[in-house]
PyMOL commands that place a pseudoatom at each C-alpha (Angstrom):
pseudoatom trace, name=CA, resn=MET, resi=1, chain=A, elem=C, hetatm=0, pos=[5.964, -75.772, 9.409]
pseudoatom trace, name=CA, resn=SER, resi=2, chain=A, elem=C, hetatm=0, pos=[3.034, -75.342, 7.912]
pseudoatom trace, name=CA, resn=GLN, resi=3, chain=A, elem=C, hetatm=0, pos=[0.474, -72.681, 9.868]
pseudoatom trace, name=CA, resn=ASN, resi=4, chain=A, elem=C, hetatm=0, pos=[-3.149, -73.688, 11.626]
pseudoatom trace, name=CA, resn=PRO, resi=5, chain=A, elem=C, hetatm=0, pos=[-6.086, -73.388, 9.148]
pseudoatom trace, name=CA, resn=GLU, resi=6, chain=A, elem=C, hetatm=0, pos=[-7.688, -71.076, 12.126]
pseudoatom trace, name=CA, resn=ASP, resi=7, chain=A, elem=C, hetatm=0, pos=[-4.358, -68.884, 12.200]
pseudoatom trace, name=CA, resn=ASP, resi=8, chain=A, elem=C, hetatm=0, pos=[-4.432, -68.101, 8.497]
pseudoatom trace, name=CA, resn=GLU, resi=9, chain=A, elem=C, hetatm=0, pos=[-7.760, -66.841, 8.741]
pseudoatom trace, name=CA, resn=ARG, resi=10, chain=A, elem=C, hetatm=0, pos=[-7.191, -64.957, 11.760]
pseudoatom trace, name=CA, resn=LEU, resi=11, chain=A, elem=C, hetatm=0, pos=[-4.304, -63.560, 10.184]
pseudoatom trace, name=CA, resn=GLN, resi=12, chain=A, elem=C, hetatm=0, pos=[-6.631, -62.321, 7.223]
pseudoatom trace, name=CA, resn=GLU, resi=13, chain=A, elem=C, hetatm=0, pos=[-9.462, -61.068, 9.094]
pseudoatom trace, name=CA, resn=LEU, resi=14, chain=A, elem=C, hetatm=0, pos=[-6.505, -59.085, 10.770]
pseudoatom trace, name=CA, resn=ARG, resi=15, chain=A, elem=C, hetatm=0, pos=[-5.816, -57.943, 7.522]
pseudoatom trace, name=CA, resn=GLU, resi=16, chain=A, elem=C, hetatm=0, pos=[-9.495, -57.254, 6.299]
pseudoatom trace, name=CA, resn=LYS, resi=17, chain=A, elem=C, hetatm=0, pos=[-9.696, -54.800, 9.774]
pseudoatom trace, name=CA, resn=LYS, resi=18, chain=A, elem=C, hetatm=0, pos=[-6.375, -52.793, 8.600]
pseudoatom trace, name=CA, resn=ARG, resi=19, chain=A, elem=C, hetatm=0, pos=[-7.475, -51.916, 5.236]
pseudoatom trace, name=CA, resn=GLU, resi=20, chain=A, elem=C, hetatm=0, pos=[-10.805, -51.042, 6.261]
pseudoatom trace, name=CA, resn=GLN, resi=21, chain=A, elem=C, hetatm=0, pos=[-9.550, -48.903, 8.712]
pseudoatom trace, name=CA, resn=LEU, resi=22, chain=A, elem=C, hetatm=0, pos=[-7.326, -47.636, 6.338]
pseudoatom trace, name=CA, resn=ARG, resi=23, chain=A, elem=C, hetatm=0, pos=[-10.129, -46.707, 3.595]
pseudoatom trace, name=CA, resn=GLN, resi=24, chain=A, elem=C, hetatm=0, pos=[-11.804, -44.619, 6.684]
pseudoatom trace, name=CA, resn=GLN, resi=25, chain=A, elem=C, hetatm=0, pos=[-8.729, -42.782, 7.133]
pseudoatom trace, name=CA, resn=SER, resi=26, chain=A, elem=C, hetatm=0, pos=[-8.253, -41.866, 3.774]
pseudoatom trace, name=CA, resn=ASP, resi=27, chain=A, elem=C, hetatm=0, pos=[-12.211, -40.796, 3.000]
pseudoatom trace, name=CA, resn=GLN, resi=28, chain=A, elem=C, hetatm=0, pos=[-12.287, -38.694, 6.128]
pseudoatom trace, name=CA, resn=GLY, resi=29, chain=A, elem=C, hetatm=0, pos=[-9.089, -37.326, 4.972]
pseudoatom trace, name=CA, resn=GLY, resi=30, chain=A, elem=C, hetatm=0, pos=[-10.488, -36.202, 1.692]
pseudoatom trace, name=CA, resn=ASP, resi=31, chain=A, elem=C, hetatm=0, pos=[-13.282, -34.822, 3.703]
pseudoatom trace, name=CA, resn=GLU, resi=32, chain=A, elem=C, hetatm=0, pos=[-11.296, -32.577, 5.893]
pseudoatom trace, name=CA, resn=GLU, resi=33, chain=A, elem=C, hetatm=0, pos=[-9.490, -31.493, 2.377]
pseudoatom trace, name=CA, resn=ALA, resi=34, chain=A, elem=C, hetatm=0, pos=[-13.050, -30.687, 1.049]
pseudoatom trace, name=CA, resn=ARG, resi=35, chain=A, elem=C, hetatm=0, pos=[-13.595, -28.462, 4.038]
pseudoatom trace, name=CA, resn=GLN, resi=36, chain=A, elem=C, hetatm=0, pos=[-10.566, -26.614, 3.679]
pseudoatom trace, name=CA, resn=ALA, resi=37, chain=A, elem=C, hetatm=0, pos=[-11.037, -26.329, 0.282]
pseudoatom trace, name=CA, resn=ALA, resi=38, chain=A, elem=C, hetatm=0, pos=[-14.740, -25.011, 0.135]
pseudoatom trace, name=CA, resn=GLN, resi=39, chain=A, elem=C, hetatm=0, pos=[-13.449, -22.612, 3.653]
pseudoatom trace, name=CA, resn=GLU, resi=40, chain=A, elem=C, hetatm=0, pos=[-10.844, -21.271, 1.283]
pseudoatom trace, name=CA, resn=GLN, resi=41, chain=A, elem=C, hetatm=0, pos=[-12.724, -20.414, -1.169]
pseudoatom trace, name=CA, resn=ALA, resi=42, chain=A, elem=C, hetatm=0, pos=[-15.379, -18.887, 0.679]
pseudoatom trace, name=CA, resn=GLU, resi=43, chain=A, elem=C, hetatm=0, pos=[-12.889, -16.633, 1.978]
pseudoatom trace, name=CA, resn=ALA, resi=44, chain=A, elem=C, hetatm=0, pos=[-11.806, -15.694, -1.854]
pseudoatom trace, name=CA, resn=GLN, resi=45, chain=A, elem=C, hetatm=0, pos=[-15.267, -14.898, -2.382]
pseudoatom trace, name=CA, resn=GLN, resi=46, chain=A, elem=C, hetatm=0, pos=[-15.790, -12.661, 0.458]
pseudoatom trace, name=CA, resn=GLU, resi=47, chain=A, elem=C, hetatm=0, pos=[-12.198, -10.449, -0.439]
pseudoatom trace, name=CA, resn=ALA, resi=48, chain=A, elem=C, hetatm=0, pos=[-13.411, -10.648, -3.615]
pseudoatom trace, name=CA, resn=MET, resi=49, chain=A, elem=C, hetatm=0, pos=[-16.673, -9.011, -2.496]
pseudoatom trace, name=CA, resn=LEU, resi=50, chain=A, elem=C, hetatm=0, pos=[-14.663, -6.801, 0.313]
pseudoatom trace, name=CA, resn=LYS, resi=51, chain=A, elem=C, hetatm=0, pos=[-12.873, -5.657, -3.091]
pseudoatom trace, name=CA, resn=GLN, resi=52, chain=A, elem=C, hetatm=0, pos=[-15.912, -4.567, -4.997]
pseudoatom trace, name=CA, resn=TYR, resi=53, chain=A, elem=C, hetatm=0, pos=[-17.625, -2.513, -2.061]
pseudoatom trace, name=CA, resn=LEU, resi=54, chain=A, elem=C, hetatm=0, pos=[-14.847, -1.121, -0.141]
pseudoatom trace, name=CA, resn=THR, resi=55, chain=A, elem=C, hetatm=0, pos=[-12.426, 1.398, -1.516]
pseudoatom trace, name=CA, resn=ASP, resi=56, chain=A, elem=C, hetatm=0, pos=[-8.638, 1.536, -0.696]
pseudoatom trace, name=CA, resn=GLY, resi=57, chain=A, elem=C, hetatm=0, pos=[-8.816, 3.521, 2.442]
pseudoatom trace, name=CA, resn=ALA, resi=58, chain=A, elem=C, hetatm=0, pos=[-11.924, 1.783, 3.726]
pseudoatom trace, name=CA, resn=ARG, resi=59, chain=A, elem=C, hetatm=0, pos=[-10.301, -1.848, 3.380]
pseudoatom trace, name=CA, resn=GLN, resi=60, chain=A, elem=C, hetatm=0, pos=[-6.927, -0.176, 4.699]
pseudoatom trace, name=CA, resn=ARG, resi=61, chain=A, elem=C, hetatm=0, pos=[-8.918, 0.846, 7.653]
pseudoatom trace, name=CA, resn=LEU, resi=62, chain=A, elem=C, hetatm=0, pos=[-10.309, -2.359, 8.011]
pseudoatom trace, name=CA, resn=ASN, resi=63, chain=A, elem=C, hetatm=0, pos=[-7.468, -4.589, 7.939]
pseudoatom trace, name=CA, resn=ALA, resi=64, chain=A, elem=C, hetatm=0, pos=[-5.702, -2.524, 10.643]
pseudoatom trace, name=CA, resn=VAL, resi=65, chain=A, elem=C, hetatm=0, pos=[-8.895, -2.976, 13.016]
pseudoatom trace, name=CA, resn=GLU, resi=66, chain=A, elem=C, hetatm=0, pos=[-8.446, -6.515, 11.668]
pseudoatom trace, name=CA, resn=MET, resi=67, chain=A, elem=C, hetatm=0, pos=[-4.702, -6.346, 13.172]
pseudoatom trace, name=CA, resn=SER, resi=68, chain=A, elem=C, hetatm=0, pos=[-5.580, -5.655, 16.744]
pseudoatom trace, name=CA, resn=LYS, resi=69, chain=A, elem=C, hetatm=0, pos=[-9.227, -7.167, 17.196]
pseudoatom trace, name=CA, resn=PRO, resi=70, chain=A, elem=C, hetatm=0, pos=[-9.604, -10.030, 14.769]
pseudoatom trace, name=CA, resn=GLN, resi=71, chain=A, elem=C, hetatm=0, pos=[-13.242, -10.482, 15.833]
pseudoatom trace, name=CA, resn=PHE, resi=72, chain=A, elem=C, hetatm=0, pos=[-14.337, -7.257, 15.406]
pseudoatom trace, name=CA, resn=ALA, resi=73, chain=A, elem=C, hetatm=0, pos=[-13.145, -7.077, 12.232]
pseudoatom trace, name=CA, resn=GLU, resi=74, chain=A, elem=C, hetatm=0, pos=[-14.821, -10.092, 11.380]
pseudoatom trace, name=CA, resn=GLN, resi=75, chain=A, elem=C, hetatm=0, pos=[-18.445, -8.568, 12.815]
pseudoatom trace, name=CA, resn=ALA, resi=76, chain=A, elem=C, hetatm=0, pos=[-17.416, -5.583, 10.820]
pseudoatom trace, name=CA, resn=LYS, resi=77, chain=A, elem=C, hetatm=0, pos=[-16.823, -7.809, 6.992]
pseudoatom trace, name=CA, resn=LYS, resi=78, chain=A, elem=C, hetatm=0, pos=[-20.064, -9.295, 7.766]
pseudoatom trace, name=CA, resn=GLN, resi=79, chain=A, elem=C, hetatm=0, pos=[-21.790, -6.314, 8.222]
pseudoatom trace, name=CA, resn=VAL, resi=80, chain=A, elem=C, hetatm=0, pos=[-20.503, -4.579, 5.249]
pseudoatom trace, name=CA, resn=LEU, resi=81, chain=A, elem=C, hetatm=0, pos=[-21.618, -7.883, 2.905]
pseudoatom trace, name=CA, resn=ALA, resi=82, chain=A, elem=C, hetatm=0, pos=[-24.979, -7.732, 4.263]
pseudoatom trace, name=CA, resn=VAL, resi=83, chain=A, elem=C, hetatm=0, pos=[-25.793, -4.502, 3.680]
pseudoatom trace, name=CA, resn=ALA, resi=84, chain=A, elem=C, hetatm=0, pos=[-24.444, -4.466, 0.213]
pseudoatom trace, name=CA, resn=GLN, resi=85, chain=A, elem=C, hetatm=0, pos=[-26.104, -8.024, -0.619]
pseudoatom trace, name=CA, resn=SER, resi=86, chain=A, elem=C, hetatm=0, pos=[-29.083, -6.518, 0.575]
pseudoatom trace, name=CA, resn=GLY, resi=87, chain=A, elem=C, hetatm=0, pos=[-29.033, -3.481, -1.970]
pseudoatom trace, name=CA, resn=ARG, resi=88, chain=A, elem=C, hetatm=0, pos=[-28.582, -0.738, 0.747]
pseudoatom trace, name=CA, resn=ILE, resi=89, chain=A, elem=C, hetatm=0, pos=[-24.887, 0.639, -0.978]
pseudoatom trace, name=CA, resn=ASP, resi=90, chain=A, elem=C, hetatm=0, pos=[-24.687, 3.652, -3.609]
pseudoatom trace, name=CA, resn=GLY, resi=91, chain=A, elem=C, hetatm=0, pos=[-21.232, 2.951, -4.943]
pseudoatom trace, name=CA, resn=ARG, resi=92, chain=A, elem=C, hetatm=0, pos=[-18.625, 1.912, -2.467]
pseudoatom trace, name=CA, resn=ILE, resi=93, chain=A, elem=C, hetatm=0, pos=[-18.181, 1.980, 1.100]
pseudoatom trace, name=CA, resn=ASP, resi=94, chain=A, elem=C, hetatm=0, pos=[-15.069, 4.884, 1.648]
pseudoatom trace, name=CA, resn=GLU, resi=95, chain=A, elem=C, hetatm=0, pos=[-12.809, 5.699, 4.829]
pseudoatom trace, name=CA, resn=ASP, resi=96, chain=A, elem=C, hetatm=0, pos=[-15.153, 7.985, 6.773]
pseudoatom trace, name=CA, resn=GLN, resi=97, chain=A, elem=C, hetatm=0, pos=[-18.330, 5.513, 5.978]
pseudoatom trace, name=CA, resn=MET, resi=98, chain=A, elem=C, hetatm=0, pos=[-16.116, 2.843, 7.576]
pseudoatom trace, name=CA, resn=LYS, resi=99, chain=A, elem=C, hetatm=0, pos=[-15.357, 4.878, 10.662]
pseudoatom trace, name=CA, resn=SER, resi=100, chain=A, elem=C, hetatm=0, pos=[-18.857, 5.658, 10.941]
pseudoatom trace, name=CA, resn=LEU, resi=101, chain=A, elem=C, hetatm=0, pos=[-19.644, 1.827, 10.512]
pseudoatom trace, name=CA, resn=LEU, resi=102, chain=A, elem=C, hetatm=0, pos=[-16.832, 0.661, 13.059]
pseudoatom trace, name=CA, resn=LYS, resi=103, chain=A, elem=C, hetatm=0, pos=[-18.271, 3.108, 15.764]
pseudoatom trace, name=CA, resn=GLU, resi=104, chain=A, elem=C, hetatm=0, pos=[-21.905, 1.511, 15.328]
pseudoatom trace, name=CA, resn=LEU, resi=105, chain=A, elem=C, hetatm=0, pos=[-20.445, -1.974, 15.763]
pseudoatom trace, name=CA, resn=LYS, resi=106, chain=A, elem=C, hetatm=0, pos=[-18.379, -0.812, 18.486]
pseudoatom trace, name=CA, resn=PRO, resi=107, chain=A, elem=C, hetatm=0, pos=[-19.753, -1.929, 21.978]
pseudoatom trace, name=CA, resn=ASP, resi=108, chain=A, elem=C, hetatm=0, pos=[-20.262, 0.627, 24.182]
pseudoatom trace, name=CA, resn=ASP, resi=109, chain=A, elem=C, hetatm=0, pos=[-17.332, 0.943, 26.870]
pseudoatom trace, name=CA, resn=SER, resi=110, chain=A, elem=C, hetatm=0, pos=[-18.555, 0.750, 30.233]
pseudoatom trace, name=CA, resn=GLY, resi=111, chain=A, elem=C, hetatm=0, pos=[-15.435, 0.803, 31.469]
pseudoatom trace, name=CA, resn=PHE, resi=112, chain=A, elem=C, hetatm=0, pos=[-13.561, 3.636, 33.716]
pseudoatom trace, name=CA, resn=ASN, resi=113, chain=A, elem=C, hetatm=0, pos=[-11.296, 6.621, 33.055]
pseudoatom trace, name=CA, resn=VAL, resi=114, chain=A, elem=C, hetatm=0, pos=[-8.458, 7.226, 35.232]
pseudoatom trace, name=CA, resn=ARG, resi=115, chain=A, elem=C, hetatm=0, pos=[-7.525, 11.158, 35.447]
pseudoatom trace, name=CA, resn=ARG, resi=116, chain=A, elem=C, hetatm=0, pos=[-4.253, 12.187, 36.649]
pseudoatom trace, name=CA, resn=ARG, resi=117, chain=A, elem=C, hetatm=0, pos=[-3.713, 15.207, 38.556]
for i in range(1, 117): cmd.bond("trace and resi %d" % i, "trace and resi %d" % (i + 1))
show_as sticks, trace
zoom trace
């Protein structure tokens, strides 16, 4: 039972297509791994800079904010790094300075207050 030459060619074409798909998938996987590694490296660099510019109390306060409001904490981190990179920090930011920075970044709460009698 010999196969038809056309069937052999078709089978070869299918194998080539499958190999190409596998190559593309492995390339995309490598790109994803590279992006993830770059993101992890950027986060590590950000943490190192925060350790350099924040006292322990300020870092603890920022971590506490991050637990309850992650987006707000990310905004605060970016602000601290921007201020540090622009050279406007004398020494390190302590807890009181972090409190005032967080108050500045906090949006005005235009909600309402409920008073109980």
